[in-house]
TORKOL-4160 file (C-alpha; in steps of 0.2 Angstrom, whole numbers, padded with zeros to 4 digits, m for minus):
406
<pt num="1" X="0000" Y="m0001" Z="0001"/>
<pt num="2" X="0007" Y="0017" Z="m0005"/>
<pt num="3" X="0007" Y="0029" Z="0012"/>
<pt num="4" X="0013" Y="0046" Z="0014"/>
<pt num="5" X="0007" Y="0059" Z="0025"/>
<pt num="6" X="m0007" Y="0066" Z="0026"/>
<pt num="7" X="m0019" Y="0083" Z="0030"/>
<pt num="8" X="m0032" Y="0086" Z="0044"/>
<pt num="9" X="m0046" Y="0080" Z="0032"/>
<pt num="10" X="m0036" Y="0064" Z="0028"/>
<pt num="11" X="m0031" Y="0068" Z="0010"/>
<pt num="12" X="m0013" Y="0062" Z="0006"/>
<pt num="13" X="m0001" Y="0079" Z="0003"/>
<pt num="14" X="0006" Y="0073" Z="m0012"/>
<pt num="15" X="m0013" Y="0071" Z="m0021"/>
<pt num="16" X="m0015" Y="0091" Z="m0018"/>
<pt num="17" X="0004" Y="0093" Z="m0025"/>
<pt num="18" X="0000" Y="0083" Z="m0040"/>
<pt num="19" X="m0018" Y="0093" Z="m0042"/>
<pt num="20" X="m0009" Y="0108" Z="m0041"/>
<pt num="21" X="0001" Y="0103" Z="m0057"/>
<pt num="22" X="m0015" Y="0102" Z="m0065"/>
<pt num="23" X="m0019" Y="0084" Z="m0061"/>
<pt num="24" X="m0036" Y="0079" Z="m0053"/>
<pt num="25" X="m0041" Y="0065" Z="m0042"/>
<pt num="26" X="m0056" Y="0057" Z="m0040"/>
<pt num="27" X="m0055" Y="0063" Z="m0023"/>
<pt num="28" X="m0054" Y="0081" Z="m0025"/>
<pt num="29" X="m0066" Y="0078" Z="m0040"/>
<pt num="30" X="m0077" Y="0072" Z="m0028"/>
<pt num="31" X="m0075" Y="0085" Z="m0014"/>
<pt num="32" X="m0077" Y="0098" Z="m0030"/>
<pt num="33" X="m0094" Y="0092" Z="m0034"/>
<pt num="34" X="m0100" Y="0093" Z="m0016"/>
<pt num="35" X="m0096" Y="0110" Z="m0014"/>
<pt num="36" X="m0104" Y="0114" Z="m0030"/>
<pt num="37" X="m0120" Y="0105" Z="m0024"/>
<pt num="38" X="m0120" Y="0116" Z="m0009"/>
<pt num="39" X="m0118" Y="0132" Z="m0018"/>
<pt num="40" X="m0134" Y="0128" Z="m0029"/>
<pt num="41" X="m0145" Y="0122" Z="m0017"/>
<pt num="42" X="m0141" Y="0138" Z="m0005"/>
<pt num="43" X="m0142" Y="0148" Z="m0020"/>
<pt num="44" X="m0160" Y="0138" Z="m0024"/>
<pt num="45" X="m0165" Y="0140" Z="m0004"/>
<pt num="46" X="m0162" Y="0160" Z="m0007"/>
<pt num="47" X="m0172" Y="0161" Z="m0022"/>
<pt num="48" X="m0186" Y="0151" Z="m0016"/>
<pt num="49" X="m0185" Y="0161" Z="0002"/>
<pt num="50" X="m0187" Y="0176" Z="m0009"/>
<pt num="51" X="m0200" Y="0171" Z="m0019"/>
<pt num="52" X="m0211" Y="0165" Z="m0004"/>
<pt num="53" X="m0206" Y="0181" Z="0005"/>
<pt num="54" X="m0213" Y="0192" Z="m0012"/>
<pt num="55" X="m0228" Y="0181" Z="m0012"/>
<pt num="56" X="m0233" Y="0185" Z="0007"/>
<pt num="57" X="m0231" Y="0202" Z="0003"/>
<pt num="58" X="m0241" Y="0204" Z="m0011"/>
<pt num="59" X="m0254" Y="0194" Z="m0002"/>
<pt num="60" X="m0255" Y="0204" Z="0013"/>
<pt num="61" X="m0256" Y="0219" Z="0001"/>
<pt num="62" X="m0270" Y="0212" Z="m0010"/>
<pt num="63" X="m0279" Y="0206" Z="0006"/>
<pt num="64" X="m0277" Y="0224" Z="0014"/>
<pt num="65" X="m0284" Y="0231" Z="m0002"/>
<pt num="66" X="m0299" Y="0219" Z="m0004"/>
<pt num="67" X="m0304" Y="0225" Z="0012"/>
<pt num="68" X="m0317" Y="0237" Z="0009"/>
<pt num="69" X="m0323" Y="0240" Z="0025"/>
<pt num="70" X="m0306" Y="0244" Z="0034"/>
<pt num="71" X="m0302" Y="0255" Z="0016"/>
<pt num="72" X="m0318" Y="0266" Z="0018"/>
<pt num="73" X="m0315" Y="0268" Z="0039"/>
<pt num="74" X="m0296" Y="0275" Z="0032"/>
<pt num="75" X="m0302" Y="0285" Z="0020"/>
<pt num="76" X="m0321" Y="0290" Z="0017"/>
<pt num="77" X="m0328" Y="0288" Z="0035"/>
<pt num="78" X="m0322" Y="0306" Z="0043"/>
<pt num="79" X="m0334" Y="0313" Z="0030"/>
<pt num="80" X="m0347" Y="0300" Z="0029"/>
<pt num="81" X="m0352" Y="0299" Z="0046"/>
<pt num="82" X="m0367" Y="0305" Z="0056"/>
<pt num="83" X="m0366" Y="0322" Z="0062"/>
<pt num="84" X="m0352" Y="0326" Z="0050"/>
<pt num="85" X="m0354" Y="0343" Z="0043"/>
<pt num="86" X="m0349" Y="0340" Z="0026"/>
<pt num="87" X="m0367" Y="0332" Z="0024"/>
<pt num="88" X="m0360" Y="0317" Z="0014"/>
<pt num="89" X="m0373" Y="0303" Z="0011"/>
<pt num="90" X="m0371" Y="0291" Z="0026"/>
<pt num="91" X="m0366" Y="0271" Z="0025"/>
<pt num="92" X="m0384" Y="0266" Z="0023"/>
<pt num="93" X="m0389" Y="0277" Z="0010"/>
<pt num="94" X="m0374" Y="0273" Z="0000"/>
<pt num="95" X="m0379" Y="0255" Z="0002"/>
<pt num="96" X="m0394" Y="0258" Z="m0007"/>
<pt num="97" X="m0384" Y="0261" Z="m0023"/>
<pt num="98" X="m0377" Y="0249" Z="m0035"/>
<pt num="99" X="m0358" Y="0247" Z="m0034"/>
<pt num="100" X="m0355" Y="0251" Z="m0050"/>
<pt num="101" X="m0364" Y="0269" Z="m0047"/>
<pt num="102" X="m0351" Y="0271" Z="m0032"/>
<pt num="103" X="m0335" Y="0266" Z="m0042"/>
<pt num="104" X="m0341" Y="0278" Z="m0056"/>
<pt num="105" X="m0343" Y="0291" Z="m0043"/>
<pt num="106" X="m0324" Y="0287" Z="m0037"/>
<pt num="107" X="m0318" Y="0285" Z="m0053"/>
<pt num="108" X="m0327" Y="0299" Z="m0064"/>
<pt num="109" X="m0338" Y="0308" Z="m0052"/>
<pt num="110" X="m0339" Y="0320" Z="m0039"/>
<pt num="111" X="m0328" Y="0308" Z="m0027"/>
<pt num="112" X="m0314" Y="0307" Z="m0041"/>
<pt num="113" X="m0302" Y="0319" Z="m0030"/>
<pt num="114" X="m0303" Y="0306" Z="m0013"/>
<pt num="115" X="m0302" Y="0291" Z="m0028"/>
<pt num="116" X="m0286" Y="0299" Z="m0037"/>
<pt num="117" X="m0276" Y="0291" Z="m0022"/>
<pt num="118" X="m0282" Y="0276" Z="m0021"/>
<pt num="119" X="m0278" Y="0262" Z="m0033"/>
<pt num="120" X="m0290" Y="0253" Z="m0044"/>
<pt num="121" X="m0291" Y="0239" Z="m0033"/>
<pt num="122" X="m0295" Y="0248" Z="m0019"/>
<pt num="123" X="m0309" Y="0257" Z="m0028"/>
<pt num="124" X="m0316" Y="0243" Z="m0032"/>
<pt num="125" X="m0318" Y="0235" Z="m0015"/>
<pt num="126" X="m0324" Y="0250" Z="m0007"/>
<pt num="127" X="m0338" Y="0251" Z="m0020"/>
<pt num="128" X="m0342" Y="0233" Z="m0017"/>
<pt num="129" X="m0342" Y="0234" Z="m0001"/>
<pt num="130" X="m0354" Y="0248" Z="m0001"/>
<pt num="131" X="m0365" Y="0246" Z="m0015"/>
<pt num="132" X="m0378" Y="0233" Z="m0021"/>
<pt num="133" X="m0373" Y="0217" Z="m0030"/>
<pt num="134" X="m0371" Y="0217" Z="m0049"/>
<pt num="135" X="m0390" Y="0216" Z="m0052"/>
<pt num="136" X="m0396" Y="0233" Z="m0063"/>
<pt num="137" X="m0413" Y="0240" Z="m0060"/>
<pt num="138" X="m0423" Y="0238" Z="m0075"/>
<pt num="139" X="m0437" Y="0250" Z="m0078"/>
<pt num="140" X="m0452" Y="0238" Z="m0082"/>
<pt num="141" X="m0461" Y="0239" Z="m0098"/>
<pt num="142" X="m0477" Y="0246" Z="m0088"/>
<pt num="143" X="m0469" Y="0260" Z="m0083"/>
<pt num="144" X="m0468" Y="0266" Z="m0101"/>
<pt num="145" X="m0482" Y="0276" Z="m0110"/>
<pt num="146" X="m0490" Y="0268" Z="m0123"/>
<pt num="147" X="m0489" Y="0280" Z="m0136"/>
<pt num="148" X="m0479" Y="0296" Z="m0140"/>
<pt num="149" X="m0483" Y="0314" Z="m0130"/>
<pt num="150" X="m0496" Y="0327" Z="m0136"/>
<pt num="151" X="m0492" Y="0343" Z="m0133"/>
<pt num="152" X="m0505" Y="0350" Z="m0123"/>
<pt num="153" X="m0499" Y="0368" Z="m0122"/>
<pt num="154" X="m0516" Y="0375" Z="m0114"/>
<pt num="155" X="m0511" Y="0365" Z="m0098"/>
<pt num="156" X="m0504" Y="0373" Z="m0082"/>
<pt num="157" X="m0486" Y="0374" Z="m0084"/>
<pt num="158" X="m0473" Y="0377" Z="m0072"/>
<pt num="159" X="m0455" Y="0381" Z="m0081"/>
<pt num="160" X="m0437" Y="0382" Z="m0074"/>
<pt num="161" X="m0432" Y="0386" Z="m0057"/>
<pt num="162" X="m0440" Y="0401" Z="m0052"/>
<pt num="163" X="m0456" Y="0401" Z="m0065"/>
<pt num="164" X="m0452" Y="0416" Z="m0076"/>
<pt num="165" X="m0439" Y="0426" Z="m0080"/>
<pt num="166" X="m0436" Y="0435" Z="m0062"/>
<pt num="167" X="m0435" Y="0420" Z="m0055"/>
<pt num="168" X="m0450" Y="0426" Z="m0041"/>
<pt num="169" X="m0457" Y="0408" Z="m0040"/>
<pt num="170" X="m0473" Y="0417" Z="m0042"/>
<pt num="171" X="m0488" Y="0409" Z="m0053"/>
<pt num="172" X="m0506" Y="0417" Z="m0053"/>
<pt num="173" X="m0519" Y="0406" Z="m0051"/>
<pt num="174" X="m0525" Y="0406" Z="m0069"/>
<pt num="175" X="m0507" Y="0399" Z="m0074"/>
<pt num="176" X="m0506" Y="0386" Z="m0062"/>
<pt num="177" X="m0522" Y="0380" Z="m0061"/>
<pt num="178" X="m0524" Y="0379" Z="m0045"/>
<pt num="179" X="m0533" Y="0391" Z="m0031"/>
<pt num="180" X="m0528" Y="0393" Z="m0012"/>
<pt num="181" X="m0545" Y="0384" Z="m0009"/>
<pt num="182" X="m0540" Y="0370" Z="m0021"/>
<pt num="183" X="m0524" Y="0366" Z="m0012"/>
<pt num="184" X="m0529" Y="0358" Z="0004"/>
<pt num="185" X="m0541" Y="0346" Z="m0007"/>
<pt num="186" X="m0528" Y="0340" Z="m0017"/>
<pt num="187" X="m0523" Y="0321" Z="m0016"/>
<pt num="188" X="m0510" Y="0311" Z="m0022"/>
<pt num="189" X="m0513" Y="0302" Z="m0040"/>
<pt num="190" X="m0498" Y="0293" Z="m0045"/>
<pt num="191" X="m0480" Y="0293" Z="m0038"/>
<pt num="192" X="m0464" Y="0290" Z="m0047"/>
<pt num="193" X="m0447" Y="0282" Z="m0039"/>
<pt num="194" X="m0430" Y="0285" Z="m0047"/>
<pt num="195" X="m0420" Y="0271" Z="m0050"/>
<pt num="196" X="m0404" Y="0268" Z="m0045"/>
<pt num="197" X="m0406" Y="0285" Z="m0035"/>
<pt num="198" X="m0405" Y="0290" Z="m0017"/>
<pt num="199" X="m0408" Y="0308" Z="m0019"/>
<pt num="200" X="m0420" Y="0318" Z="m0028"/>
<pt num="201" X="m0417" Y="0336" Z="m0029"/>
<pt num="202" X="m0420" Y="0344" Z="m0046"/>
<pt num="203" X="m0434" Y="0357" Z="m0048"/>
<pt num="204" X="m0446" Y="0349" Z="m0060"/>
<pt num="205" X="m0455" Y="0357" Z="m0076"/>
<pt num="206" X="m0471" Y="0354" Z="m0081"/>
<pt num="207" X="m0475" Y="0360" Z="m0099"/>
<pt num="208" X="m0487" Y="0356" Z="m0114"/>
<pt num="209" X="m0495" Y="0338" Z="m0102"/>
<pt num="210" X="m0476" Y="0333" Z="m0098"/>
<pt num="211" X="m0465" Y="0333" Z="m0082"/>
<pt num="212" X="m0446" Y="0335" Z="m0084"/>
<pt num="213" X="m0437" Y="0331" Z="m0071"/>
<pt num="214" X="m0416" Y="0325" Z="m0068"/>
<pt num="215" X="m0410" Y="0312" Z="m0056"/>
<pt num="216" X="m0395" Y="0312" Z="m0047"/>
<pt num="217" X="m0387" Y="0297" Z="m0058"/>
<pt num="218" X="m0389" Y="0309" Z="m0072"/>
<pt num="219" X="m0406" Y="0303" Z="m0081"/>
<pt num="220" X="m0417" Y="0316" Z="m0088"/>
<pt num="221" X="m0436" Y="0309" Z="m0088"/>
<pt num="222" X="m0451" Y="0315" Z="m0096"/>
<pt num="223" X="m0465" Y="0307" Z="m0088"/>
<pt num="224" X="m0485" Y="0310" Z="m0092"/>
<pt num="225" X="m0492" Y="0324" Z="m0080"/>
<pt num="226" X="m0511" Y="0314" Z="m0079"/>
<pt num="227" X="m0501" Y="0296" Z="m0077"/>
<pt num="228" X="m0482" Y="0298" Z="m0074"/>
<pt num="229" X="m0479" Y="0286" Z="m0086"/>
<pt num="230" X="m0462" Y="0287" Z="m0094"/>
<pt num="231" X="m0463" Y="0296" Z="m0111"/>
<pt num="232" X="m0444" Y="0295" Z="m0113"/>
<pt num="233" X="m0426" Y="0296" Z="m0104"/>
<pt num="234" X="m0407" Y="0302" Z="m0108"/>
<pt num="235" X="m0394" Y="0299" Z="m0100"/>
<pt num="236" X="m0383" Y="0314" Z="m0095"/>
<pt num="237" X="m0365" Y="0312" Z="m0092"/>
<pt num="238" X="m0368" Y="0317" Z="m0071"/>
<pt num="239" X="m0381" Y="0321" Z="m0061"/>
<pt num="240" X="m0396" Y="0335" Z="m0065"/>
<pt num="241" X="m0398" Y="0347" Z="m0052"/>
<pt num="242" X="m0405" Y="0359" Z="m0064"/>
<pt num="243" X="m0421" Y="0363" Z="m0069"/>
<pt num="244" X="m0427" Y="0359" Z="m0088"/>
<pt num="245" X="m0428" Y="0375" Z="m0099"/>
<pt num="246" X="m0442" Y="0373" Z="m0112"/>
<pt num="247" X="m0438" Y="0386" Z="m0127"/>
<pt num="248" X="m0439" Y="0388" Z="m0145"/>
<pt num="249" X="m0458" Y="0388" Z="m0146"/>
<pt num="250" X="m0459" Y="0370" Z="m0140"/>
<pt num="251" X="m0445" Y="0361" Z="m0148"/>
<pt num="252" X="m0430" Y="0361" Z="m0137"/>
<pt num="253" X="m0428" Y="0356" Z="m0117"/>
<pt num="254" X="m0410" Y="0364" Z="m0111"/>
<pt num="255" X="m0402" Y="0357" Z="m0092"/>
<pt num="256" X="m0385" Y="0356" Z="m0087"/>
<pt num="257" X="m0375" Y="0343" Z="m0076"/>
<pt num="258" X="m0361" Y="0342" Z="m0064"/>
<pt num="259" X="m0348" Y="0340" Z="m0075"/>
<pt num="260" X="m0350" Y="0358" Z="m0083"/>
<pt num="261" X="m0360" Y="0350" Z="m0098"/>
<pt num="262" X="m0376" Y="0360" Z="m0106"/>
<pt num="263" X="m0389" Y="0351" Z="m0116"/>
<pt num="264" X="m0401" Y="0351" Z="m0129"/>
<pt num="265" X="m0414" Y="0338" Z="m0131"/>
<pt num="266" X="m0430" Y="0338" Z="m0141"/>
<pt num="267" X="m0444" Y="0338" Z="m0128"/>
<pt num="268" X="m0454" Y="0326" Z="m0139"/>
<pt num="269" X="m0442" Y="0311" Z="m0142"/>
<pt num="270" X="m0425" Y="0315" Z="m0130"/>
<pt num="271" X="m0416" Y="0313" Z="m0144"/>
<pt num="272" X="m0400" Y="0325" Z="m0143"/>
<pt num="273" X="m0399" Y="0342" Z="m0152"/>
<pt num="274" X="m0381" Y="0348" Z="m0144"/>
<pt num="275" X="m0370" Y="0346" Z="m0130"/>
<pt num="276" X="m0356" Y="0359" Z="m0124"/>
<pt num="277" X="m0347" Y="0360" Z="m0111"/>
<pt num="278" X="m0344" Y="0377" Z="m0104"/>
<pt num="279" X="m0328" Y="0378" Z="m0093"/>
<pt num="280" X="m0312" Y="0367" Z="m0095"/>
<pt num="281" X="m0309" Y="0367" Z="m0076"/>
<pt num="282" X="m0309" Y="0346" Z="m0068"/>
<pt num="283" X="m0322" Y="0352" Z="m0055"/>
<pt num="284" X="m0334" Y="0364" Z="m0066"/>
<pt num="285" X="m0352" Y="0362" Z="m0063"/>
<pt num="286" X="m0368" Y="0370" Z="m0068"/>
<pt num="287" X="m0380" Y="0368" Z="m0052"/>
<pt num="288" X="m0390" Y="0382" Z="m0056"/>
<pt num="289" X="m0404" Y="0384" Z="m0068"/>
<pt num="290" X="m0399" Y="0393" Z="m0084"/>
<pt num="291" X="m0411" Y="0406" Z="m0091"/>
<pt num="292" X="m0418" Y="0407" Z="m0109"/>
<pt num="293" X="m0418" Y="0426" Z="m0116"/>
<pt num="294" X="m0419" Y="0432" Z="m0133"/>
<pt num="295" X="m0412" Y="0416" Z="m0142"/>
<pt num="296" X="m0399" Y="0415" Z="m0129"/>
<pt num="297" X="m0396" Y="0402" Z="m0114"/>
<pt num="298" X="m0385" Y="0411" Z="m0098"/>
<pt num="299" X="m0378" Y="0399" Z="m0088"/>
<pt num="300" X="m0373" Y="0399" Z="m0071"/>
<pt num="301" X="m0354" Y="0391" Z="m0069"/>
<pt num="302" X="m0348" Y="0385" Z="m0051"/>
<pt num="303" X="m0337" Y="0374" Z="m0045"/>
<pt num="304" X="m0346" Y="0364" Z="m0032"/>
<pt num="305" X="m0335" Y="0349" Z="m0035"/>
<pt num="306" X="m0320" Y="0358" Z="m0029"/>
<pt num="307" X="m0328" Y="0360" Z="m0010"/>
<pt num="308" X="m0330" Y="0343" Z="m0011"/>
<pt num="309" X="m0312" Y="0339" Z="m0018"/>
<pt num="310" X="m0306" Y="0351" Z="m0005"/>
<pt num="311" X="m0309" Y="0336" Z="0009"/>
<pt num="312" X="m0295" Y="0328" Z="0002"/>
<pt num="313" X="m0280" Y="0335" Z="0013"/>
<pt num="314" X="m0267" Y="0334" Z="m0002"/>
<pt num="315" X="m0279" Y="0345" Z="m0014"/>
<pt num="316" X="m0274" Y="0362" Z="m0020"/>
<pt num="317" X="m0289" Y="0373" Z="m0017"/>
<pt num="318" X="m0295" Y="0388" Z="m0025"/>
<pt num="319" X="m0290" Y="0389" Z="m0043"/>
<pt num="320" X="m0308" Y="0388" Z="m0049"/>
<pt num="321" X="m0316" Y="0405" Z="m0053"/>
<pt num="322" X="m0333" Y="0405" Z="m0055"/>
<pt num="323" X="m0344" Y="0414" Z="m0075"/>
<pt num="324" X="m0358" Y="0416" Z="m0082"/>
<pt num="325" X="m0359" Y="0411" Z="m0101"/>
<pt num="326" X="m0368" Y="0415" Z="m0115"/>
<pt num="327" X="m0373" Y="0401" Z="m0129"/>
<pt num="328" X="m0383" Y="0402" Z="m0143"/>
<pt num="329" X="m0397" Y="0393" Z="m0140"/>
<pt num="330" X="m0400" Y="0384" Z="m0158"/>
<pt num="331" X="m0383" Y="0377" Z="m0158"/>
<pt num="332" X="m0375" Y="0376" Z="m0143"/>
<pt num="333" X="m0361" Y="0388" Z="m0149"/>
<pt num="334" X="m0351" Y="0400" Z="m0136"/>
<pt num="335" X="m0355" Y="0417" Z="m0138"/>
<pt num="336" X="m0347" Y="0424" Z="m0122"/>
<pt num="337" X="m0340" Y="0421" Z="m0106"/>
<pt num="338" X="m0339" Y="0434" Z="m0090"/>
<pt num="339" X="m0329" Y="0429" Z="m0077"/>
<pt num="340" X="m0329" Y="0432" Z="m0057"/>
<pt num="341" X="m0313" Y="0438" Z="m0056"/>
<pt num="342" X="m0304" Y="0445" Z="m0072"/>
<pt num="343" X="m0287" Y="0434" Z="m0076"/>
<pt num="344" X="m0278" Y="0450" Z="m0081"/>
<pt num="345" X="m0282" Y="0460" Z="m0065"/>
<pt num="346" X="m0284" Y="0446" Z="m0052"/>
<pt num="347" X="m0274" Y="0432" Z="m0056"/>
<pt num="348" X="m0272" Y="0418" Z="m0044"/>
<pt num="349" X="m0259" Y="0423" Z="m0029"/>
<pt num="350" X="m0249" Y="0406" Z="m0020"/>
<pt num="351" X="m0252" Y="0410" Z="m0002"/>
<pt num="352" X="m0243" Y="0395" Z="0004"/>
<pt num="353" X="m0244" Y="0377" Z="0010"/>
<pt num="354" X="m0257" Y="0367" Z="0021"/>
<pt num="355" X="m0249" Y="0357" Z="0035"/>
<pt num="356" X="m0250" Y="0342" Z="0023"/>
<pt num="357" X="m0242" Y="0350" Z="0009"/>
<pt num="358" X="m0255" Y="0355" Z="m0002"/>
<pt num="359" X="m0254" Y="0371" Z="m0011"/>
<pt num="360" X="m0268" Y="0386" Z="m0006"/>
<pt num="361" X="m0272" Y="0400" Z="m0018"/>
<pt num="362" X="m0283" Y="0415" Z="m0015"/>
<pt num="363" X="m0289" Y="0428" Z="m0028"/>
<pt num="364" X="m0287" Y="0447" Z="m0024"/>
<pt num="365" X="m0301" Y="0461" Z="m0027"/>
<pt num="366" X="m0316" Y="0466" Z="m0023"/>
<pt num="367" X="m0324" Y="0451" Z="m0021"/>
<pt num="368" X="m0316" Y="0438" Z="m0009"/>
<pt num="369" X="m0312" Y="0420" Z="m0011"/>
<pt num="370" X="m0319" Y="0406" Z="0001"/>
<pt num="371" X="m0317" Y="0387" Z="0000"/>
<pt num="372" X="m0336" Y="0386" Z="0004"/>
<pt num="373" X="m0344" Y="0394" Z="m0013"/>
<pt num="374" X="m0327" Y="0393" Z="m0024"/>
<pt num="375" X="m0335" Y="0410" Z="m0032"/>
<pt num="376" X="m0347" Y="0398" Z="m0041"/>
<pt num="377" X="m0363" Y="0406" Z="m0051"/>
<pt num="378" X="m0377" Y="0400" Z="m0043"/>
<pt num="379" X="m0393" Y="0410" Z="m0049"/>
<pt num="380" X="m0394" Y="0420" Z="m0066"/>
<pt num="381" X="m0409" Y="0431" Z="m0067"/>
<pt num="382" X="m0415" Y="0447" Z="m0076"/>
<pt num="383" X="m0419" Y="0464" Z="m0072"/>
<pt num="384" X="m0417" Y="0483" Z="m0081"/>
<pt num="385" X="m0427" Y="0479" Z="m0098"/>
<pt num="386" X="m0419" Y="0460" Z="m0099"/>
<pt num="387" X="m0401" Y="0463" Z="m0096"/>
<pt num="388" X="m0396" Y="0448" Z="m0085"/>
<pt num="389" X="m0390" Y="0448" Z="m0069"/>
<pt num="390" X="m0377" Y="0434" Z="m0060"/>
<pt num="391" X="m0376" Y="0430" Z="m0043"/>
<pt num="392" X="m0360" Y="0423" Z="m0034"/>
<pt num="393" X="m0374" Y="0416" Z="m0020"/>
<pt num="394" X="m0387" Y="0426" Z="m0009"/>
<pt num="395" X="m0384" Y="0444" Z="m0008"/>
<pt num="396" X="m0369" Y="0447" Z="m0020"/>
<pt num="397" X="m0371" Y="0457" Z="m0036"/>
<pt num="398" X="m0364" Y="0455" Z="m0052"/>
<pt num="399" X="m0345" Y="0455" Z="m0050"/>
<pt num="400" X="m0335" Y="0470" Z="m0052"/>
<pt num="401" X="m0348" Y="0479" Z="m0063"/>
<pt num="402" X="m0341" Y="0473" Z="m0079"/>
<pt num="403" X="m0347" Y="0476" Z="m0098"/>
<pt num="404" X="m0365" Y="0473" Z="m0100"/>
<pt num="405" X="m0371" Y="0455" Z="m0101"/>
<pt num="406" X="m0382" Y="0457" Z="m0118"/>
């Protein structure tokens, strides 16, 4: 037997020397293979551990994102609660809405500022936590009128918000078809429920035997005044709070929505005649009823949705200017626009950041800017031989005495 000195691992020293000269023995080859195997196993274990960790983190995030109750509590409950100052709908009211309607509000509607800071999965989780199941409300065929409306011009009417050009909200008994004595004798003849809606806050218009009214989901209805059946419906982009204005000798119905769009539709069929966006600001809205005078539509433009967005601590407030816009009643083309603050003389002025880091602006001039009204125009009425006057809320006159608005 060929014996010789060995090292502390039992490997002959002369074998190591030979290997150093490029001669690989079976013993050393086996050692190298074992070492490479250990390295491969360690690398594989490390990769598996990393994948498991990533999976656990992703699963945790996914579970957190899908927990609609938790997300609602963190992001929404400060406003949507009993006793809150924002008058936001309570959770019980939201649970009567479809989850699609809630998701739409978070993505493109009045809650889009709050929804912008949530992921798509989080918005979806909140909507499905609150809203009804995916079962759309279908208007039954029995609710539809069996024949097209017949315009009865001699019947009682109430057009717009204030019933006349000065918004007096008064009618003589001959026009209203009612007397003081007959009011107490009125009885319910029919009732109409708005599908998929939780509020009803639009002023109705009565004309020619039809009732025109908007709803919170953006649907405008034409109902038969005698029976309540549906003649037609038109779906606007957002909630319609304005009353419907009837003009052009009964051949056009005008209304606005909370995305700043003005519409004209055929009052007999509901077919769209034209649509115009009156302001490019993200939060521009038409919540006040327009006025029709001399072939022009005078539209009050407000920033009510900016007020809602201000509930987000990261929102940069007060970038909106209210205005009065005049449109051609025939085609919806913009004729002129008067801002509550002229951009040349009263540009927005940066005043600093809020504690959360969002920017705040204010406007200088005769009228002060407040977050509560965003300098929005809510009312348009007429005085002085038909010259229009805008109001930025109760008691505030036409802004800055600018050029005549007619």
